[in-house]
C-alpha positions in Angstrom: -33.7 -7.4 -6.3 -30.1 -7.8 -7.2 -29.3 -10.8 -9.6 -26.2 -12.3 -7.9 -25.4 -14.6 -10.7 -25.4 -11.8 -13.2 -23.4 -9.5 -10.9 -20.8 -12.3 -10.5 -20.8 -12.8 -14.4 -20.1 -9.1 -14.8 -17.3 -9.2 -12.3 -15.5 -12.1 -13.9 -15.9 -10.5 -17.3 -14.2 -7.3 -16.0 -11.4 -9.3 -14.3 -10.9 -11.3 -17.4 -10.8 -8.1 -19.7 -8.5 -6.2 -17.5 -5.1 -5.2 -18.6 -3.2 -4.1 -15.5 0.1 -2.4 -16.4 2.9 -1.4 -14.0 3.5 2.2 -15.2 5.5 3.8 -12.4 6.7 4.2 -8.8 5.9 7.3 -6.9 5.3 8.6 -3.3 1.9 7.8 -2.1 0.9 11.4 -1.3 1.6 12.2 -4.9 -0.6 9.5 -6.5 -3.1 8.0 -4.0 -6.4 9.9 -4.1 -6.9 11.9 -1.0 -3.8 10.9 0.7 -2.4 13.3 3.3 0.4 13.3 6.0 -1.8 12.3 8.9 -3.7 9.5 7.0 -2.6 6.1 7.3 -4.1 3.3 5.1 -4.5 -0.2 6.3 -5.5 -3.6 5.1 -9.1 -4.8 6.0 -12.3 -3.1 6.9 -12.6 0.2 9.0 -11.0 -0.2 12.4 -10.5 1.9 15.4 -7.1 2.0 17.3 -8.6 0.3 20.1 -9.6 -2.8 18.1 -6.4 -3.1 16.1 -4.3 -6.1 16.5 -0.8 -5.8 17.9 0.9 -6.1 14.5 -1.4 -3.4 13.1 -0.7 -1.2 16.1 3.0 -1.9 15.6 2.8 -1.0 11.9 1.0 2.3 12.8 3.7 3.2 15.2 6.3 2.4 12.6 4.7 4.5 10.0 4.5 7.5 12.2 8.2 7.1 13.0 9.0 6.8 9.3 7.0 10.0 8.6 8.8 11.9 11.3 5.5 12.7 12.9 6.5 10.9 16.1 9.9 10.7 17.7 9.2 7.4 19.6 6.6 4.9 20.4 5.0 6.9 23.3 4.6 9.9 21.1 3.0 7.9 18.3 0.6 6.2 20.7 -0.3 9.6 22.2 -0.9 11.0 18.6 -3.2 8.3 17.8 -5.1 8.5 21.2 -5.5 12.2 20.7 -7.1 11.7 17.3 -4.2 13.4 15.4 -4.0 10.5 13.0 -6.7 9.2 10.6 -7.1 5.7 9.5 -8.8 4.3 6.4 -9.0 0.9 4.6 -6.6 0.7 1.7 -9.4 -0.2 -0.7 -11.1 3.1 0.0 -8.2 4.7 -1.7 -7.6 2.2 -4.6 -4.7 0.7 -2.7 -3.7 -2.8 -1.4 -1.5 -3.6 1.4 -0.1 -6.9 2.5 -0.8 -8.3 6.2 -1.1 -5.0 8.2 -1.1 -3.2 5.0 -0.2 0.1 6.5 0.7 2.8 3.6 1.7 6.3 4.8 2.2 9.5 2.7 6.0 9.2 2.0 6.1 5.6 1.0 6.9 4.6 -2.4 4.1 2.8 -4.1 3.6 1.0 -7.3 1.2 2.6 -9.8 -0.8 0.2 -11.7 -3.1 1.3 -14.6 -5.8 -0.7 -16.1 -5.6 -0.2 -19.9 -9.0 -1.8 -20.4 -11.2 0.2 -18.0 -9.0 3.2 -17.2 -8.9 2.6 -13.4 -5.7 2.8 -11.3 -4.4 0.9 -8.3 -1.5 1.3 -5.8 0.6 -1.1 -3.6 3.5 -0.4 -1.4 6.8 -2.0 -2.0 7.7 -5.3 -0.6 10.1 -5.1 2.3 11.4 -8.6 1.8 11.9 -11.0 4.8 12.7 -10.8 8.3 11.7 -7.9 10.6 9.2 -5.9 8.6 6.5 -3.1 9.1 3.8 -5.3 7.5 4.3 -7.7 10.5 4.2 -4.8 13.0 8.0 -4.5 13.5 9.3 -0.8 13.8 12.9 -1.1 15.1 15.5 1.4 13.7 16.6 -1.4 11.4 12.9 -1.6 10.0 12.7 2.2 9.7 16.2 2.4 8.1 15.3 -0.1 5.4 11.9 1.8 4.7 13.9 5.0 4.3 16.4 3.4 2.1 13.4 2.2 0.0 11.9 5.7 -0.2 15.2 7.3 -1.0 17.1 4.8 -3.2 15.1 1.8 -4.2 11.8 3.7 -5.1 13.5 6.4 -7.2 15.6 3.7 -9.1 12.5 1.7 -10.0 10.6 4.8 -11.1 13.7 5.8 -13.4 13.7 2.3 -14.9 10.1 2.5 -15.7 10.2 6.0 -17.1 8.4 5.9 -20.5 7.6 2.1 -20.2 5.1 -0.2 -18.8 5.2 -3.8 -17.7 2.2 -5.9 -18.5 1.3 -7.6 -15.2 -1.3 -10.0 -16.7 1.3 -11.4 -19.0 3.9 -11.6 -16.4 1.5 -13.5 -14.1 0.5 -15.8 -16.8 4.2 -16.6 -17.6 4.8 -17.2 -13.9 2.0 -19.5 -13.7 3.3 -21.6 -16.6 6.8 -21.6 -15.0 5.3 -23.2 -11.9 
């Protein structure tokens, strides 16, 4: 039988010992294990298209538009319904995503390396406020911003991090002390 108290203690010890370092920014397909062009990662447990919420469906459509796999909403929905798109939870691929949490192959992601335990994790870049993919928006404005993030912002962040690392635990501790 599993000792829940011991398992919880071990989990807390691993979290407290962790040293997450932001080491880079890269395209999802280049760093996320088993990422491929027709795979979309999402927040939450495994789910089918039929059971997805409206915002998650919108984020899926937007990701297919961003990737150039679909020219419009109808084509994106048709691809999904034809089984041409695979879905997987972010956490099955060492990734986290906010809200709908959709991550597609060309998206820039943060690369986090745990210096203590040697594992890696990934997260897509924050889109900011307003109409955003994570809430299911996929207007031309949203797709344009995501393209800018992929082509300008992500590479600039990657260049800035070249050969350096940011201690995220220290940064979070400082932020907590600042209120």
